[in-house]
N, C-alpha and C positions, 0 to 999 in steps of 0.2 A: 623596469622595476626590480632592485635587487631581491635576490632569493634569500630565504632565510632557512634555517635548521628546521623550522616548522611548517615548510612547506611539504606537501603530500608526496610529491615526485620531483626532487631536484633535477636539473637538468645538467649541473656540472659533472664532467666525466667522473665516473666512481673509481677511486683509487683508495685500497685499503692500507691501514696503518695500524700497527699493534704495539702494544704497551703491556707492562706487568705492574701491579700495584698490590701492595699488603693491605688488606682492609680487615679489621679487628683480627690481626694475627694470621690471617689465611692469604695467601697469594692468588691472584687471579691474573690470568692473561686475556687480555681482550682486544678484539678487532675493532677498530673505529674506522671511519672513512669520510670523504669528501662528501659535503652536503650533510653532515650530521653533527650535532653539536660536541665540542669539545675533542675534536680529532687529534689523536695521538698522545692524549694525556688526561689525567684526572682534573677537572676544573676546580678551581680554589672553593667555590660554594660548597660542593659535594664533600670535599676533603674537610670541610669545617663540619658538615653534618655528621660524618663518620668519627671525626674527632671528639666531638662533643656528646655524642650519644652512644650508649651502650647497645648491642644487638638486641632485639626482641626475644621473646621466649618462644611463642609457637602461635600457629593460627594460620589464617587466610590473609594474604597482604598484596595490595594493589602498589606498584610502582608506576605513579602518575607522571606521564611525559617521560618513558623510561629511556629514551635514546637507545645507546648500543647495549644497554641493560645493567649498567654498573651497580646501581643501587638493589635492585631485585636479585641479581646474582650474589651480591655480597650476603644479602639476608638468607638466600636459599644455601649458601655455603656454611653460614656461621649458625644456622638453625635447622637441625636435622628434621623437625617436624613442620617446617614451614611449606606452604604452597604459595606460590607468587605469581599474579598475573602482571605482566607489563603492558601498558597501553601508550600508544603514539600514533600520531597522523603521519609520521615520515617513514614511506615505504622501505627505505635504505636502513632506518634505524631498527625497524622491526626484522629485516633480514639478519643484520648484524646481532642483533640480542639473541635470537633464536640460534644462529651459528654458534655464538660465545657459550650459549646454554649447552648447547651439543658437546662442544669441545671441552667444557668443564665437568661434564658428566652430571648436569643439572637438569637436564631437559625433562626429566619425568616429574619435576617440582616447579619449573619456571616456564612459562609461556608468554610471549609477546604478541601482541594483535592489536588491531583498529579498536577504538572504543565500540564501535557498532558491534563487533563480534563478541563482547563480553556479555553473558547471559544477563536478561533484565533483571532476574530475581537474585543474581549473585550478590552476597554482601562480604565485607572485609572486616577483619578485626582491627587491622591498621593500614592506613594509606601513607605512604612515604614518597617525598617529591621535592626536587629542585624545580620548581615549577617554571614554565615558559614566560617569564614576566614581560619579555618584549613583545607578545602578542597583543599588548594593550589592556589597559584596566578593565574595560568593559568585557572584552573576551575571557580576561582571566576570571573576573567575578562569576562569569556564567560557567567556566569551566569548574571552578570549585564547588559551586552550588549543584552543579549536575552531580560530582561524585561524592560529596559530603553525605548526601543522604543514604548513601550505600555502606556507610559505616554500621557495624552491628551495634546493639546496646553496649555502652562502656566502651565503645570503640574510640580510637584517636587518629587524627593525621598530623605527621609531623613533617616540617617543611623548612628549608632555608632559603632565605630572601635577603637581598643586598639591602643594608638600610638606605643607600642612596636610591635604591629602586622602589622604596616606598613600603619598607618592612613595617615600619610602626603604624602607619596609617591602614595597611592592611590588616594588621592585628586588630586595631578598632573597628575596623568594617565589619569583620567577621563576627566580632562579639556582638556588634549591634544586629547583626542578622539572626541572632540566636545560637551562634556556634562560638561558645566561650573559649578564647584563645588566650594563652600566655606565652610569654618569653622564655624558652629554656636555658638558652646561652645567647651570647653575643661575643663574636670573635672575628678580628681582622676585617670590620666593616660588614660583617653578616650576622643576621638574627636567625636562630633556630627557634621555631614556634611549634606550639603544640596546641591543636584544635580538638575539644573533646566533643562527644556528641551529647547535647543538652538534654 
């Protein structure tokens, strides 16, 4: 059975590869690695998310499916008053994300951990995500319905989803579940969606 970046403990040999990217006017150098999504480059979907949205203002943020930490670290770098939690099931991703936070001097305001390590009473002003669509529709729906209730009142989730991967049907489904969702932008085959706490 082929392994995926959402495997908890990938068995492929771990080789690091770094790259530098400018996000919201701030350069970030990031270590990536084998067995982790988007090794050695910023993926197209996340690039669309950064291009279409301005950085948030302040608050408690969740980087859902954080990978090596690019979204959460960009928020921590651009928003001096942000505190960011990254969650992922991939152990290598968590290692890389926390290493990247230390290297960028952002480890006092960014931490990556497994979902089980997030305190049960912690709420977030905003959730940002390039969600792991390829885990399957049922698992994705369960993931979103697990974390959306952790939004603070007036909170929002923003995510980028490929049109060909079901972005429009996901938008409808979330709205039907009581999580009003609108499209903020559409670019290069991707939708940027915003879900508000109902």
